[in-house]
C-alpha positions as CSV (number, residue, x, y, z in Angstrom):
1,X,0.1,0.1,0.0
2,X,1.3,3.5,-0.9
3,X,-0.6,5.3,1.7
4,X,-0.8,9.0,1.7
5,X,-3.2,11.4,3.7
6,X,-4.5,14.7,2.2
7,X,-6.7,17.6,3.9
8,X,-10.1,17.7,2.4
9,X,-10.2,20.7,0.3
10,X,-12.8,21.8,-2.3
11,X,-10.5,20.5,-5.1
12,X,-10.6,17.0,-3.5
13,X,-14.5,17.0,-3.7
14,X,-14.6,14.3,-6.5
15,X,-12.2,12.0,-4.6
16,X,-14.5,12.4,-1.5
17,X,-17.5,11.5,-3.5
18,X,-15.8,8.6,-5.3
19,X,-14.8,7.1,-2.2
20,X,-18.2,7.4,-0.3
21,X,-19.9,6.0,-3.5
22,X,-17.7,3.2,-4.6
23,X,-15.7,2.0,-1.6
24,X,-17.1,3.1,1.8
25,X,-20.0,0.9,2.1
26,X,-19.4,-2.1,0.1
27,X,-19.5,-4.2,2.7
28,X,-23.1,-3.7,3.6
29,X,-22.5,-1.1,6.4
30,X,-25.4,0.2,8.1
31,X,-24.1,3.7,7.2
32,X,-25.2,5.5,4.2
33,X,-24.1,9.1,4.2
34,X,-21.8,11.6,3.0
35,X,-20.8,12.4,6.6
36,X,-22.6,15.7,6.6
37,X,-25.5,15.2,9.5
38,X,-23.0,16.2,12.3
39,X,-22.7,19.8,10.8
40,X,-26.3,20.1,10.5
41,X,-28.9,21.4,13.2
42,X,-32.3,19.8,13.8
43,X,-33.6,22.8,11.7
44,X,-31.3,22.5,8.8
45,X,-31.9,19.0,8.5
46,X,-36.0,19.2,8.7
47,X,-35.7,21.8,5.8
48,X,-33.5,19.7,3.7
49,X,-35.1,16.2,4.5
50,X,-38.6,17.0,5.9
51,X,-40.4,17.7,2.5
52,X,-38.4,15.8,-0.3
53,X,-41.3,15.9,-2.7
54,X,-39.7,12.6,-4.4
55,X,-36.3,13.6,-4.2
56,X,-33.6,11.3,-3.8
57,X,-32.4,11.8,0.0
58,X,-28.9,10.5,-1.0
59,X,-28.7,13.3,-3.7
60,X,-29.8,15.8,-1.1
61,X,-27.2,14.7,1.3
62,X,-24.4,14.9,-1.4
63,X,-25.5,18.4,-2.2
64,X,-25.4,19.5,1.5
65,X,-22.1,17.9,1.7
66,X,-20.8,19.6,-1.3
67,X,-21.8,23.1,0.2
68,X,-20.4,22.3,3.4
69,X,-17.0,21.1,1.8
70,X,-16.9,24.4,-0.3
71,X,-17.7,26.5,2.8
72,X,-15.3,24.7,5.1
73,X,-18.1,23.6,7.6
74,X,-17.5,20.0,6.4
75,X,-13.7,19.3,7.1
76,X,-11.3,16.2,7.7
77,X,-8.9,14.1,5.7
78,X,-8.7,11.5,2.8
79,X,-6.5,8.6,2.8
80,X,-5.2,7.2,-0.5
81,X,-3.6,4.2,-1.6
82,X,-1.7,5.8,-4.7
83,X,-4.3,7.8,-6.4
84,X,-7.4,6.1,-5.0
85,X,-9.2,7.5,-2.1
86,X,-9.6,4.6,0.5
87,X,-10.6,6.2,3.9
88,X,-12.1,9.4,5.6
89,X,-11.8,11.0,8.9
90,X,-14.2,13.9,9.8
91,X,-12.1,16.0,12.1
92,X,-12.7,19.7,12.3
93,X,-12.6,22.8,14.6
94,X,-15.3,22.2,17.2
95,X,-16.5,25.7,16.2
96,X,-17.8,24.5,12.9
97,X,-20.3,22.1,14.5
98,X,-23.7,23.2,16.0
99,X,-24.5,23.5,19.7
100,X,-26.4,20.5,19.0
101,X,-26.4,18.5,15.8
102,X,-29.5,17.2,14.1
103,X,-28.9,13.9,15.6
104,X,-28.6,15.2,19.2
105,X,-24.9,15.2,19.5
106,X,-22.9,18.0,21.1
107,X,-19.5,18.6,19.6
108,X,-19.4,22.4,19.5
109,X,-17.0,24.6,21.3
110,X,-16.3,28.3,21.1
111,X,-13.5,29.5,18.9
112,X,-11.4,30.8,21.6
113,X,-10.9,27.2,23.0
114,X,-9.0,26.1,19.9
115,X,-10.2,22.5,20.0
116,X,-10.7,19.9,17.3
117,X,-13.3,17.2,17.3
118,X,-12.7,13.7,15.5
119,X,-16.3,12.3,14.7
120,X,-15.8,9.8,12.2
121,X,-13.9,7.2,10.4
122,X,-14.8,5.2,7.2
123,X,-12.4,3.0,5.8
124,X,-12.7,0.8,2.7
125,X,-13.5,-2.8,3.9
126,X,-10.2,-4.4,2.3
127,X,-8.3,-1.5,4.0
128,X,-9.4,-2.0,7.5
129,X,-6.8,-3.4,10.2
130,X,-3.6,-2.1,8.1
131,X,-3.1,1.2,10.0
132,X,-5.3,3.6,7.8
133,X,-7.2,5.0,10.7
134,X,-4.0,5.3,12.7
135,X,-2.5,7.4,10.1
136,X,-5.6,9.6,9.7
137,X,-5.7,10.2,13.2
138,X,-1.8,10.7,13.5
139,X,-2.2,13.5,10.7
140,X,-5.2,15.3,12.5
141,X,-2.7,15.5,15.9
142,X,0.2,16.9,13.7
143,X,-2.2,19.3,11.7
144,X,-3.7,20.5,15.1
145,X,-0.5,21.0,16.8
146,X,0.8,22.8,14.0
147,X,-2.2,25.1,13.7
148,X,-2.0,26.2,17.4
149,X,-4.7,24.1,18.8
150,X,-4.9,23.2,22.4
151,X,-6.5,19.9,22.4
152,X,-8.0,17.4,20.1
153,X,-11.2,15.2,21.2
154,X,-12.7,12.0,20.1
155,X,-16.1,10.5,20.9
156,X,-15.8,6.6,20.4
157,X,-18.6,4.4,21.7
158,X,-17.3,1.8,24.6
159,X,-18.1,-1.4,23.2
160,X,-17.1,-5.1,24.8
161,X,-16.4,-6.6,21.6
162,X,-15.0,-5.5,18.1
163,X,-17.8,-3.8,16.0
164,X,-17.1,-3.9,12.2
165,X,-18.8,-0.6,11.5
166,X,-17.4,1.4,14.3
167,X,-17.5,4.8,12.6
168,X,-16.5,6.9,15.6
169,X,-13.2,4.7,16.0
170,X,-12.3,2.3,18.8
171,X,-11.3,3.5,22.0
172,X,-8.1,1.7,21.8
173,X,-7.2,3.6,18.4
174,X,-7.6,6.7,20.6
175,X,-5.7,5.4,23.6
176,X,-2.8,4.1,21.6
177,X,-2.1,7.7,20.5
178,X,-2.2,9.1,24.0
179,X,-6.1,10.3,24.6
180,X,-7.4,10.0,27.9
181,X,-10.9,9.4,28.8
182,X,-12.3,12.4,30.5
183,X,-16.0,12.2,30.3
184,X,-19.2,10.6,28.8
185,X,-21.5,12.3,26.7
186,X,-24.3,11.7,24.7
187,X,-23.7,7.9,25.0
188,X,-20.2,8.2,24.0
189,X,-16.8,8.7,25.5
190,X,-14.9,11.7,25.4
191,X,-11.4,11.1,24.8
192,X,-8.9,14.1,25.1
193,X,-5.4,14.6,23.9
194,X,-3.9,18.1,25.0
195,X,-1.6,19.5,22.5
196,X,0.0,22.3,24.9
């Protein structure tokens, strides 16, 4: 594997959609998204999906994701094997999340706190267990440190056994990179790594 990690920019939007449409869910994962829900309020979600009038919800979600990427509200990193996108990590400044997301989860923090949140990982099935999520999280930490952030938080679900579609990432991933458990929130652990 020729692994590289790139920060998501509007110029990479085609690679982002290529990953989500062709590799992200080829193992019948229960998730079907473009990772745009976390950045939506309940009101925004209702306006977009409440009355589809026959529109395909996937197309609506894709267009929302496109607008979020262009505006910088949806941020994160793509993993590549050569020129093919094979993994994704939603990692963003906590100010870019609403106070309460449309699914009732709270990731927001004021801009002056200078904190990043790691929300979601999705790795193509044939690349799981090969260090891709670790490489993505290492890049998040490196860029957050270089960008003057004070902390990075992740929000895994504590499980007694391995879960194939563990989109917030497993607890052990955060622990091996020095994150500490600091709280429980919305049914998830809050794993925190101080950078200063």
